[in-house]
C-alpha positions as CSV (number, residue, x, y, z in Angstrom):
1,M,-16.2,26.9,9.5
2,S,-14.6,27.5,12.9
3,E,-10.8,27.0,13.0
4,S,-11.0,26.4,16.8
5,H,-12.2,22.9,16.4
6,G,-9.0,21.8,14.6
7,E,-9.1,18.7,12.3
8,K,-12.2,16.6,12.8
9,E,-11.9,12.8,12.8
10,Q,-14.0,11.5,9.9
11,Q,-15.5,8.0,9.4
12,H,-14.3,6.6,6.1
13,P,-17.2,5.5,3.9
14,L,-15.6,2.1,3.2
15,Y,-14.5,1.5,6.8
16,N,-16.9,-1.3,7.5
17,R,-16.0,-3.0,4.3
18,D,-12.2,-2.7,4.8
19,R,-11.9,-3.6,8.5
20,P,-12.3,-7.4,7.9
21,S,-9.9,-7.3,5.0
22,I,-7.3,-5.6,7.3
23,N,-8.0,-8.2,10.0
24,I,-7.3,-10.9,7.5
25,L,-4.0,-9.3,6.5
26,L,-2.9,-9.0,10.1
27,A,-3.4,-12.8,10.5
28,Q,-1.9,-13.9,7.1
29,G,1.4,-13.6,5.3
30,A,2.5,-11.6,2.3
31,T,1.0,-13.4,-0.6
32,D,0.8,-11.7,-3.9
33,Y,-2.9,-11.0,-3.4
34,N,-2.4,-9.8,0.3
35,L,0.4,-7.4,-0.9
36,A,-2.0,-6.0,-3.5
37,E,-4.7,-5.5,-0.9
38,L,-2.2,-3.9,1.5
39,A,-1.1,-1.4,-1.2
40,R,-4.6,-0.7,-2.3
41,L,-5.6,0.1,1.3
42,R,-2.5,2.1,2.0
43,I,-3.4,4.3,-1.0
44,R,-7.1,4.5,0.1
45,Y,-6.3,5.7,3.6
46,Q,-3.1,7.8,2.9
47,G,-3.8,11.3,4.4
48,F,-7.4,10.4,5.4
49,P,-8.4,12.5,8.5
50,G,-9.7,9.5,10.5
51,A,-9.7,5.8,10.6
52,R,-6.6,6.0,12.8
53,D,-6.9,2.3,13.8
54,I,-6.9,1.2,10.3
55,Q,-3.8,3.4,9.5
56,K,-2.1,2.0,12.6
57,D,-2.9,-1.6,11.6
58,L,-1.6,-0.9,7.9
59,D,1.6,0.3,9.4
60,Q,1.8,-2.8,11.7
61,I,1.3,-5.1,8.7
62,M,4.1,-3.4,6.9
63,Q,6.4,-4.0,9.9
64,Q,5.3,-7.6,10.2
65,W,6.2,-8.2,6.6
66,G,9.4,-6.2,6.8
67,L,8.4,-3.8,4.0
68,T,8.9,-0.1,3.5
69,E,6.1,1.6,1.5
70,A,8.4,2.1,-1.4
71,E,9.2,-1.8,-1.4
72,L,5.5,-2.5,-1.1
73,F,4.6,-0.4,-4.1
74,D,7.5,-1.7,-6.1
75,R,6.4,-5.3,-5.5
76,T,2.8,-4.7,-6.2
77,R,3.6,-2.8,-9.3
78,Q,5.5,-6.0,-10.5
79,I,2.5,-8.2,-9.6
80,H,0.0,-5.9,-11.4
81,D,2.3,-5.9,-14.4
82,L,1.9,-9.7,-14.6
83,G,-1.9,-9.1,-14.4
84,G,-4.7,-11.3,-13.1
85,I,-4.5,-10.6,-9.4
86,Y,-8.1,-9.4,-9.1
87,Q,-9.7,-11.5,-12.0
88,S,-11.1,-14.3,-9.8
89,R,-14.4,-12.5,-9.1
90,G,-16.2,-14.1,-12.1
91,K,-16.3,-10.9,-14.1
92,K,-14.2,-9.7,-16.9
93,A,-11.6,-7.3,-15.5
94,E,-12.8,-4.4,-17.7
95,E,-16.3,-4.7,-16.2
96,D,-15.2,-4.6,-12.6
97,W,-15.4,-1.1,-11.4
98,N,-15.7,-1.9,-7.6
């Protein structure tokens, strides 16, 4: 590996699946489901060497909704403690590994 090339931009394997979700978050408000999605995507792209547009949009959504990352994770922890946020896919929660 050559060090002269620096950090290479990478294409995230789930980019094409996540991009439409992020566009929806940009257009909608901070519902419980959208907060959970934002937190999930923040964690997925945290420190990823690429997908800069997604990372920038996630930051923009946080600003739009007036949240710090700590506040986002605190709120979503409370939402997940109540349970059921991802159970509307017609599968039992323990069978949904996607």
